[in-house]
Chimera marker file (.cmm) of the C-alpha trace (Angstrom):
<marker_set name="trace">
<marker id="1" x="-3.959" y="-4.785" z="7.802" r="1" g="1" b="0" radius="0.5"/>
<marker id="2" x="-4.976" y="-6.879" z="4.715" r="1" g="1" b="0" radius="0.5"/>
<marker id="3" x="-7.079" y="-9.894" z="5.548" r="1" g="1" b="0" radius="0.5"/>
<marker id="4" x="-5.274" y="-13.092" z="4.364" r="1" g="1" b="0" radius="0.5"/>
<marker id="5" x="-5.833" y="-14.037" z="0.582" r="1" g="1" b="0" radius="0.5"/>
<marker id="6" x="-6.854" y="-10.744" z="-0.455" r="1" g="1" b="0" radius="0.5"/>
<marker id="7" x="-5.988" y="-9.746" z="-4.145" r="1" g="1" b="0" radius="0.5"/>
<marker id="8" x="-4.513" y="-6.602" z="-5.467" r="1" g="1" b="0" radius="0.5"/>
<marker id="9" x="-6.909" y="-4.703" z="-7.799" r="1" g="1" b="0" radius="0.5"/>
<marker id="10" x="-5.303" y="-1.360" z="-8.225" r="1" g="1" b="0" radius="0.5"/>
<marker id="11" x="-2.344" y="0.592" z="-7.351" r="1" g="1" b="0" radius="0.5"/>
<marker id="12" x="-1.321" y="4.143" z="-7.914" r="1" g="1" b="0" radius="0.5"/>
<marker id="13" x="1.346" y="6.391" z="-6.677" r="1" g="1" b="0" radius="0.5"/>
<marker id="14" x="-1.437" y="8.765" z="-5.772" r="1" g="1" b="0" radius="0.5"/>
<marker id="15" x="-3.049" y="7.704" z="-2.630" r="1" g="1" b="0" radius="0.5"/>
<marker id="16" x="-5.992" y="10.373" z="-3.420" r="1" g="1" b="0" radius="0.5"/>
<marker id="17" x="-6.760" y="8.122" z="-6.600" r="1" g="1" b="0" radius="0.5"/>
<marker id="18" x="-6.749" y="4.911" z="-4.569" r="1" g="1" b="0" radius="0.5"/>
<marker id="19" x="-9.166" y="6.402" z="-2.140" r="1" g="1" b="0" radius="0.5"/>
<marker id="20" x="-11.405" y="7.393" z="-5.031" r="1" g="1" b="0" radius="0.5"/>
<marker id="21" x="-11.292" y="3.864" z="-6.478" r="1" g="1" b="0" radius="0.5"/>
<marker id="22" x="-12.236" y="2.369" z="-3.157" r="1" g="1" b="0" radius="0.5"/>
<marker id="23" x="-15.106" y="4.605" z="-2.767" r="1" g="1" b="0" radius="0.5"/>
<marker id="24" x="-16.310" y="3.786" z="-6.054" r="1" g="1" b="0" radius="0.5"/>
<marker id="25" x="-16.204" y="-0.014" z="-5.162" r="1" g="1" b="0" radius="0.5"/>
<marker id="26" x="-17.998" y="0.914" z="-1.843" r="1" g="1" b="0" radius="0.5"/>
<marker id="27" x="-20.936" y="2.441" z="-3.787" r="1" g="1" b="0" radius="0.5"/>
<marker id="28" x="-20.978" y="-0.859" z="-5.962" r="1" g="1" b="0" radius="0.5"/>
<marker id="29" x="-20.976" y="-2.979" z="-2.645" r="1" g="1" b="0" radius="0.5"/>
<marker id="30" x="-17.590" y="-4.347" z="-2.935" r="1" g="1" b="0" radius="0.5"/>
<marker id="31" x="-15.678" y="-4.320" z="0.251" r="1" g="1" b="0" radius="0.5"/>
<marker id="32" x="-11.786" y="-3.016" z="-0.477" r="1" g="1" b="0" radius="0.5"/>
<marker id="33" x="-8.991" y="-1.944" z="1.693" r="1" g="1" b="0" radius="0.5"/>
<marker id="34" x="-5.980" y="0.470" z="0.949" r="1" g="1" b="0" radius="0.5"/>
<marker id="35" x="-2.611" y="-0.360" z="1.762" r="1" g="1" b="0" radius="0.5"/>
<marker id="36" x="0.008" y="2.741" z="1.549" r="1" g="1" b="0" radius="0.5"/>
<marker id="37" x="3.552" y="1.986" z="0.843" r="1" g="1" b="0" radius="0.5"/>
<marker id="38" x="5.280" y="5.089" z="1.327" r="1" g="1" b="0" radius="0.5"/>
<marker id="39" x="8.889" y="5.153" z="-0.171" r="1" g="1" b="0" radius="0.5"/>
<marker id="40" x="11.452" y="4.841" z="2.371" r="1" g="1" b="0" radius="0.5"/>
<marker id="41" x="13.535" y="7.938" z="1.557" r="1" g="1" b="0" radius="0.5"/>
<marker id="42" x="10.613" y="10.014" z="0.399" r="1" g="1" b="0" radius="0.5"/>
<marker id="43" x="7.589" y="8.829" z="1.740" r="1" g="1" b="0" radius="0.5"/>
<marker id="44" x="5.192" y="11.125" z="-0.763" r="1" g="1" b="0" radius="0.5"/>
<marker id="45" x="6.829" y="9.112" z="-3.599" r="1" g="1" b="0" radius="0.5"/>
<marker id="46" x="5.324" y="5.914" z="-2.341" r="1" g="1" b="0" radius="0.5"/>
<marker id="47" x="2.502" y="3.582" z="-3.771" r="1" g="1" b="0" radius="0.5"/>
<marker id="48" x="-1.083" y="2.947" z="-2.743" r="1" g="1" b="0" radius="0.5"/>
<marker id="49" x="-2.613" y="-0.610" z="-3.037" r="1" g="1" b="0" radius="0.5"/>
<marker id="50" x="-6.330" y="-1.324" z="-3.243" r="1" g="1" b="0" radius="0.5"/>
<marker id="51" x="-7.130" y="-4.986" z="-2.201" r="1" g="1" b="0" radius="0.5"/>
<marker id="52" x="-10.504" y="-6.906" z="-2.284" r="1" g="1" b="0" radius="0.5"/>
<marker id="53" x="-11.570" y="-10.624" z="-1.961" r="1" g="1" b="0" radius="0.5"/>
<marker id="54" x="-10.556" y="-12.968" z="-4.422" r="1" g="1" b="0" radius="0.5"/>
<marker id="55" x="-14.468" y="-13.794" z="-5.350" r="1" g="1" b="0" radius="0.5"/>
<marker id="56" x="-14.879" y="-9.915" z="-5.842" r="1" g="1" b="0" radius="0.5"/>
<marker id="57" x="-11.620" y="-8.989" z="-7.889" r="1" g="1" b="0" radius="0.5"/>
<marker id="58" x="-12.757" y="-9.494" z="-11.420" r="1" g="1" b="0" radius="0.5"/>
<marker id="59" x="-16.040" y="-7.517" z="-10.782" r="1" g="1" b="0" radius="0.5"/>
<marker id="60" x="-13.981" y="-4.881" z="-9.062" r="1" g="1" b="0" radius="0.5"/>
<marker id="61" x="-11.419" y="-4.626" z="-11.811" r="1" g="1" b="0" radius="0.5"/>
<marker id="62" x="-14.540" y="-4.308" z="-14.217" r="1" g="1" b="0" radius="0.5"/>
<marker id="63" x="-16.107" y="-1.513" z="-12.552" r="1" g="1" b="0" radius="0.5"/>
<marker id="64" x="-12.649" y="0.435" z="-11.923" r="1" g="1" b="0" radius="0.5"/>
<marker id="65" x="-11.829" y="-0.181" z="-15.654" r="1" g="1" b="0" radius="0.5"/>
<marker id="66" x="-15.189" y="1.313" z="-16.591" r="1" g="1" b="0" radius="0.5"/>
<marker id="67" x="-14.829" y="4.495" z="-14.289" r="1" g="1" b="0" radius="0.5"/>
<marker id="68" x="-11.468" y="5.082" z="-15.715" r="1" g="1" b="0" radius="0.5"/>
<marker id="69" x="-9.007" y="3.830" z="-13.376" r="1" g="1" b="0" radius="0.5"/>
<marker id="70" x="-6.483" y="1.923" z="-15.144" r="1" g="1" b="0" radius="0.5"/>
<link id1="1" id2="2" r="1" g="1" b="0" radius="0.2"/>
<link id1="2" id2="3" r="1" g="1" b="0" radius="0.2"/>
<link id1="3" id2="4" r="1" g="1" b="0" radius="0.2"/>
<link id1="4" id2="5" r="1" g="1" b="0" radius="0.2"/>
<link id1="5" id2="6" r="1" g="1" b="0" radius="0.2"/>
<link id1="6" id2="7" r="1" g="1" b="0" radius="0.2"/>
<link id1="7" id2="8" r="1" g="1" b="0" radius="0.2"/>
<link id1="8" id2="9" r="1" g="1" b="0" radius="0.2"/>
<link id1="9" id2="10" r="1" g="1" b="0" radius="0.2"/>
<link id1="10" id2="11" r="1" g="1" b="0" radius="0.2"/>
<link id1="11" id2="12" r="1" g="1" b="0" radius="0.2"/>
<link id1="12" id2="13" r="1" g="1" b="0" radius="0.2"/>
<link id1="13" id2="14" r="1" g="1" b="0" radius="0.2"/>
<link id1="14" id2="15" r="1" g="1" b="0" radius="0.2"/>
<link id1="15" id2="16" r="1" g="1" b="0" radius="0.2"/>
<link id1="16" id2="17" r="1" g="1" b="0" radius="0.2"/>
<link id1="17" id2="18" r="1" g="1" b="0" radius="0.2"/>
<link id1="18" id2="19" r="1" g="1" b="0" radius="0.2"/>
<link id1="19" id2="20" r="1" g="1" b="0" radius="0.2"/>
<link id1="20" id2="21" r="1" g="1" b="0" radius="0.2"/>
<link id1="21" id2="22" r="1" g="1" b="0" radius="0.2"/>
<link id1="22" id2="23" r="1" g="1" b="0" radius="0.2"/>
<link id1="23" id2="24" r="1" g="1" b="0" radius="0.2"/>
<link id1="24" id2="25" r="1" g="1" b="0" radius="0.2"/>
<link id1="25" id2="26" r="1" g="1" b="0" radius="0.2"/>
<link id1="26" id2="27" r="1" g="1" b="0" radius="0.2"/>
<link id1="27" id2="28" r="1" g="1" b="0" radius="0.2"/>
<link id1="28" id2="29" r="1" g="1" b="0" radius="0.2"/>
<link id1="29" id2="30" r="1" g="1" b="0" radius="0.2"/>
<link id1="30" id2="31" r="1" g="1" b="0" radius="0.2"/>
<link id1="31" id2="32" r="1" g="1" b="0" radius="0.2"/>
<link id1="32" id2="33" r="1" g="1" b="0" radius="0.2"/>
<link id1="33" id2="34" r="1" g="1" b="0" radius="0.2"/>
<link id1="34" id2="35" r="1" g="1" b="0" radius="0.2"/>
<link id1="35" id2="36" r="1" g="1" b="0" radius="0.2"/>
<link id1="36" id2="37" r="1" g="1" b="0" radius="0.2"/>
<link id1="37" id2="38" r="1" g="1" b="0" radius="0.2"/>
<link id1="38" id2="39" r="1" g="1" b="0" radius="0.2"/>
<link id1="39" id2="40" r="1" g="1" b="0" radius="0.2"/>
<link id1="40" id2="41" r="1" g="1" b="0" radius="0.2"/>
<link id1="41" id2="42" r="1" g="1" b="0" radius="0.2"/>
<link id1="42" id2="43" r="1" g="1" b="0" radius="0.2"/>
<link id1="43" id2="44" r="1" g="1" b="0" radius="0.2"/>
<link id1="44" id2="45" r="1" g="1" b="0" radius="0.2"/>
<link id1="45" id2="46" r="1" g="1" b="0" radius="0.2"/>
<link id1="46" id2="47" r="1" g="1" b="0" radius="0.2"/>
<link id1="47" id2="48" r="1" g="1" b="0" radius="0.2"/>
<link id1="48" id2="49" r="1" g="1" b="0" radius="0.2"/>
<link id1="49" id2="50" r="1" g="1" b="0" radius="0.2"/>
<link id1="50" id2="51" r="1" g="1" b="0" radius="0.2"/>
<link id1="51" id2="52" r="1" g="1" b="0" radius="0.2"/>
<link id1="52" id2="53" r="1" g="1" b="0" radius="0.2"/>
<link id1="53" id2="54" r="1" g="1" b="0" radius="0.2"/>
<link id1="54" id2="55" r="1" g="1" b="0" radius="0.2"/>
<link id1="55" id2="56" r="1" g="1" b="0" radius="0.2"/>
<link id1="56" id2="57" r="1" g="1" b="0" radius="0.2"/>
<link id1="57" id2="58" r="1" g="1" b="0" radius="0.2"/>
<link id1="58" id2="59" r="1" g="1" b="0" radius="0.2"/>
<link id1="59" id2="60" r="1" g="1" b="0" radius="0.2"/>
<link id1="60" id2="61" r="1" g="1" b="0" radius="0.2"/>
<link id1="61" id2="62" r="1" g="1" b="0" radius="0.2"/>
<link id1="62" id2="63" r="1" g="1" b="0" radius="0.2"/>
<link id1="63" id2="64" r="1" g="1" b="0" radius="0.2"/>
<link id1="64" id2="65" r="1" g="1" b="0" radius="0.2"/>
<link id1="65" id2="66" r="1" g="1" b="0" radius="0.2"/>
<link id1="66" id2="67" r="1" g="1" b="0" radius="0.2"/>
<link id1="67" id2="68" r="1" g="1" b="0" radius="0.2"/>
<link id1="68" id2="69" r="1" g="1" b="0" radius="0.2"/>
<link id1="69" id2="70" r="1" g="1" b="0" radius="0.2"/>
</marker_set>
């Protein structure tokens, strides 16, 4: 479960891409969490969202951008 006040920093329809982004942030010491939102009709067409603490959000977005996660 996402902790209160966490900020959405990245979303993708591919869960693997969100996991890779989460790993990149972990390597930079930024805690993050994935929330997977499967589509109700076709679960494989859902969306994976990556969240982090508000004070880490800007740095996390910059890191992800530099790594090609946009």
